[in-house]
N, C-alpha and C positions, 0 to 999 in steps of 0.2 A: 514704666515698662520693665518687665522682669528680665533677669540676665539671660535666660534661655531664649526669650522672644528677641532680645537684642542680638544674640548670637546668630539665630536663624535668619533674621532680617539682614544682618551685616553680610553673612555668607552669600545670601541670595543676591544682594545688591552688587557685591563685587563681581560675581559671575555674570549677572545681567548687564552691568556696565561694560565689561570686557567684550561680551558677545555682541552687544548692540553696536559698539564702535567698530568691531571687525566686520560685521555684516553690512553696516552702513557704508563703510569704505568700499566693500566689494560691490555694492549696488551703485555707488557713485562711479566706480570704474566702468560698470556696465553702461551708465548714462553717458560717460565720456565716449565710449565706443559707439553708442547709439547716435550721438551727434558729432562724431569725429569729422564728418564731411563739412560741417558748418563751422568748426573751430580750427581745423588744421589748414595752414597755408593762407590765412586770411589777413595776416598782419594785424591781429587784434592785440591790444595791450593786456597785461596780466590782470588788471582790475576788472576788465570787461569779462574775461573768462571766469574769474572768481564770482562775479555777479550772476553769470549764466548758470554756474553750478549751484550757487546759493539759492536761486529761485527754483531750480529743478529739484533740489534735495528734499523739500517737504513732501513732494508727491511720492517718494519711495518709503516714507515712514509707515504707511499702512501695510507695506510688505515686511519691513524690517522688524517692527514692534512685535507683532504676534509670534514671528519666528524666534525672536530673541527671548521672549517669555517662555516659549515652549522649550527651547534648548537649555536656558538657564534653570528652569524647573527640574528637568530631567537630570542635569548635571549636579545640582545642589542636593536634591533628595537621593540621588544615586550615591553621592559621596557619603551622605549620612548613613545610608544603609550598608555601604561597603565597609566603612570604618566602624561598624557596630555602634554608632551613636544612637540610632533608633532603638537598639536593644537596651542601651543604658536608659533611654527615656522611658521605655515601656516598663523596665524593672522599677523605675521610680513612680510608676502610675500615670505617666503622661502618654496619651494615645496619639496616633498620627493625626487625627482630627484636631486635637489640641495644639499639636506642633504646627499645623498649617494655618492656625487662626490668624496670627499676625500677618502672614503673607496674603491671606484672603482680604484683609482690610486694605493692605497696600495695593493689591491688584484691582480691587473695586475702585479705589481712588485713582489709580492709573488709567482705568477704563474711562472714567469721567473726564480726565485730562485729555485722553485720546479723542473723545467725542468733540470737545471744544477745539482741539487742534484741527480735526477734520472739518469742523464747521466754520472756523474763522481763519486759521493760518493757511491751510491748503488752498482755498479759493483765491485768497489774495496773492499767494505765491504763484499760482497758475496764471492769474491775470498779468502779474508783472513779468512772468516768464514769456508769455506770448508777446507782450508789448516790447520786451527787450529784443526778441528775435526780429520783430518788424522794424524796430529802430536801427538795428545793425544792418538790415537789408536796405534801409533808406539811406544810411550814411555810406554804405559800401554796397551799391546795387549789384555788383558782380557776385556777391556772396549768395544771392538767391539762385544763381546758375553756376554749377560746378563743371569744370572743364573735363571733357572726355566721358561723360555719362549723362543719361537722361534724368532730368529733374522734374518731378511732378509738382506743378503749381496750378491749382484749380483744374480747369479742363485741358490744360496744356502739358505736354511732355516735351521739354526743351533740351537739346544737346548741342554743344559747341565744340569744335575741334581745337581752337586755340583762343586765348584771351590775351590782350595787351593793354597798354595804357597805364596811367598812374594807379587807378583803382580797378583795373581789369574791365573797363567799360567798353573797350573795342573788341568785337567778336569776329571770328572767321569760321566759315563752314557751319552755318546755323541750320539745324534740322528741328522742325516743330511738328508734333502730332497733336491735332486738336480733335477731341471726341466729345460730341454732345451727349448729355444725359439720356439714357434709355434709347440710344440710337446705335445700330450696329455698324454704321458707316462713319469713316473718319476722313479728315482733311489733312494732307501732308504738305508742309510748307518748307522749301529749301531756299536758302539765300547764301550768296558768297560772303557777304560781310553784314555786320550789324552794330548797333550802337545803343548803349543803355543810358537812360536818363531817370533820375528820381528826385523827389523833393521831400524834406523832412516834414512838411506841412500837408503832405498828400499821401494817401494809401495806395496810389497807383505807381507801378513801375512801367515806364514807357520804353518800348523796344522798337527801334527803327531798323528795318531790313532793306538791303539794297541788292539789286540784280538777282532776282529769285524767281521761283515758279510755285504755282499752286497745283497740287494733284488732289482731286476730289473724286471719291468713289461714286458711281452712278447706280441708283436703285432701278434696275431694269424690270419691266413688268413681266416680260416673258421669261420662263425658266431657262429656255435655251440660250438666251442672251446673257443671263446671269453667270453661266459657266465660263463665258469669255472674260469676266471680270472687267467690265468697261469702266473708264474713268474719264474725267474732264481735266484738261490742262490749260493753264493760263499763266502768263508771265507778268512781271512788274519790275519797274526800275526803283521804286521806293514804296515801302509799306510801313505803316505805323500801327503797332499793337500795344494795347494797354493791359497790364497784368495786375490783378487785384492782389495786394500783399496780405489781405486778411485771409487768403487761402494758402498762405505760406506754411501753416502749421500742419504739414502732412506726415511728420515723423513723430506724432504724439505717442505717449507711452502705451496707449491701447491700440495703436496701429490703425486708427480710423482716419478718414479724410476729413479735412476742414477743421475749423475752430470749434471746440466743444464748449459752449457757454455754460452747460450744466455743471461743469467742473469748477466754474468760477463763482458759483452762487452758494449762499448758506441756506439753512433750512427755511427761514422766513422768505427769502427771495425765491427759493424753489417753489414754495407753496403759492406765492403770488403769480409766478410765471406759469405754473401748471393750470391755475384757474383761467388765465388768458389763453393758453394753448388749447385747453379742452373746449372753451367757448368758441374759439376760432375754428376748431375741428368740427364742431356740431354745425356751425353756420356753413362751412365749406361743404360738408357732406350733404346738407339740405340743398345748397345751391346746385351741386352737381346732379342730385336726384331730380330737382325741378327742371334743370336744363335738359336732361335726357328725356324726361316725360314730355316737356313742351316740344322738343324736336320730333318725337314720335307722332304727336298729335298734328303738328304742322305738316310733316311729311305725308301723313295719312290723308289729310284734307286737301293737300295740294295736288293730288292726282287728278288728271282731267276727267277721269271716269266718274268721280264722286258726284259731280253736279247732275249727271244723268241718272244716277242711281236713286238719289233721294229727292226727286221731283224738282231739281234745280233750285234748291233753297240756298240762300246766301251762306257763305262759309262760316261767318261769325255766329250764325244761329244753329249750326250743326252740333249735335251731341256725338261724342266719340263712340258711345255704345250703340247709338242708332246706326252710325256709319258702318261699324263692324258687323252689325246684324244684317245690314242691307247688302253688303258686298258679298257676291257669290264666292265659292271656293276657287274657281278658276276665273280670274279677272280677264285674262287674255281671250276667253271665249266671247266676250262682248264686242271684240273688234274683229273686223274682217280683213283689213289691210295689214300686210306684214310690216309696213313702215310704222304703223301705230303700235303694233305689238313690240317692235324693236325699241321704240321710244319709251314705252312703259317699262320695259326691262332695264333700259339704261338708267331711267330715273330711279327705279327701285334699287339698282346696284349702287348708284352714287349715294343714295340716302343711307343704304346699309353700311357702306364704307365710312361715310361721315359719322354715323352713329357709333360705329365700332371704334373709330379713332377717339371720339369724345369719351366713350366708356373707358378705354384703356388709359387715356390721359388722366381721367378722374380717379381711376384705381391707383395709378402711380402717385398722384398728389396725396390721396388719402393714406396710402401706405407710408409715404415719407413723414406725414404728420403723426401717424401712430408711432412710428419709430422714434421720432423726436420726443413725443410725450413719454414713451416708455423709458427713453434714456434719462429724462429728468426725474421720473419716478425712481429709477434705479439709483441715480445719484443721491436722492433723498434718503432712501433706505440704507445705502452704503455707509452713510455717516454713523448710523446706529450699529451696523454690522461690525465696523472697526472696533467700537467699544466692547461689543459682546465677544469678539474674537479674542481679545486679551484675556477675558475671564475663561473662555472655553479652552484656550491653549494652556492655561495654568492648571485647570482641573484635568487635563489630559497628561501634562508633563510631570506634575508633582507625584501623583500616584504611580505613574509608569516608572519613574526613577526609583521609587520605594520598592517596586516589585522586581525590577531587573537587577537592582543592587549593583549598579555599575556607574561610576563617575568618570571624570576625565573627558577626553575628546574622541573616544572610539565609538562604542556602541550607542551612546546618547545621540551623536550626530547622525548616525544611520537612522534611528527611529525618528528624530526630529525632522530630518529632510524628507523622509518617506511620508510622514503625516502632513507636513506642510505642502508637499507636492500634491497630495490628494485634495487638501483644502483649497489650494490655489487653482487647481484644474477644475474642480467643481464650481468654484466661484466664477471663473472665466466662462465655463460652459453655460452656467445659468444666466450670466450677463448677456452673452450672444443670443441665447434662446429667447430671453425676455425682450431684447431689442427687436427681434424679428417677429414678435407677437406670438411666439410659440407657447409661452407660459406667462402667467401674470408677473409683472415686475417685482412684486413682493416676494413671490416664490423664487424668482431668479436671484434676488439679492441674498435671501436667507437660506438658499438650498444647501450650501456648504455647512452652515451652522446646524441645520436640521439633520444632516447626514452624520456629523461627527459628535453631536450632543449625546446620543446613546453610548458612544464609546467612552466619553468623559464620565458618564454616570456609572458605566460598568467598571471602569478602572478605579474610580473612587470607592465604589462599594467593595471591590475585591481587596484593595489596599488597606482600607480601614478595618476590614474583617480578617486580615492576615491570610488571605487566600491568594495563591500564586496566579500568575497570568494564565497559565494552562496547567491543569492538574494532569501530569503525565501518567500517573498511576491509573487513572481512568481509561487511558488509551493503551498503555503497555500491558496491563494485567490481562484484559480479554485476549489480546494478541498472543501473550505468553501461554495462556490456557489452550488457545486454538492450536498453536504449534505443538504443544505437548500431546494434545489429543491426536493430531495428524501423524506425528512422527514417534508415537509411543512404541518403544522396543518390545517385541514379543519375547517372553521368557524362553530360554533354551530347552529343547526337549531332552528328556533323559535318554541316555544311550542304553 
């Protein structure tokens, strides 16, 4: 390695290591703040807290690494340009492209390491992190419920006024909100006292409630009754509830509910899981379609009027097309008694409501399966995006530093934070949109890279060709001519 390459690489590595450590520490503090409710006041030993942060820290590397490369590149090449070191290189016949060569090799190697880190280290750390949280909750069950605030655990929102006992297992003033998925109505449970039980060999946290009441909202059929907000109330002397601790992971880094298994899988496991999920999705969709079709045929042939329309043939020999062609437009005209007409309308209404419920339930199931599949696809693509982001940020930061000719911690931080916020915002937006099936998961994962890649190409081209970021003469000269033309002074008339 030549002396110049060694000097450039050493300068970059010193800046990169310093920036990475500082940003890593900042994001660790953010993680402590995120999980402060689970760590503070729980009588946890220091080693348990260290393990908690140790398993959490790999998940922030995909955020810290690209930002560190971007900021270190701007600062390093900005210092070179500011101290006229690039001018000395160019006078010796060394171009910017040649000066960047050794760092290109290093960044490409670092991107490969980032991919293997995202593929192997992060899934294992995420798995250990989730298990550690569950184990802490098993050994200290009161940790799952924090005093004085609502705690979301699965379908339950639990709040207690006061905790006592050796491990905080005795509760006073318990309030529980239970809401079923896709249901607008909730059940409220209030109890004077409660008791927590757990076992290290079980994923269930048992909650015993004493001297309480159930308040359940009633879905009234008439709109006038709904305005009165009716509810049903019942009392109990003792009630036992089982809480699934696998749903404890509600404060995940992406703010989604539940345990995200796609973050715990590598590329091979994701491919295998996706094959199973897609096969299951196709079977489920076909099953729902067949179920709805069969219900329509059964409901159609179960009407009493059908036998009279098609010459009283047995139902199992009826063809749906024949039945539909034989039924007149107004079925009620075939009946004379109002009671028969009313019965037909009730049957049709019940069948319609039943079919509508089945369709909505099927739509919700299919939507959740699609969302799960998209999440796994996005997790697969994201491992490659992390590696590409390292290369992208270097080819944005290095030429940008050479153009602005500013080192230190002033202007480079402004540019780095601005670019990274754009990158992270687009990445988050694409992820949410892909999970909701608004765009393909591939586009959602790579959207930020597609948006910023033209910027990297433009900056690299302008820096290697000694063109500034913005040629102000092209803007100022036309304005200057326009001002001169508008405010041109007239010559004084001779007296």
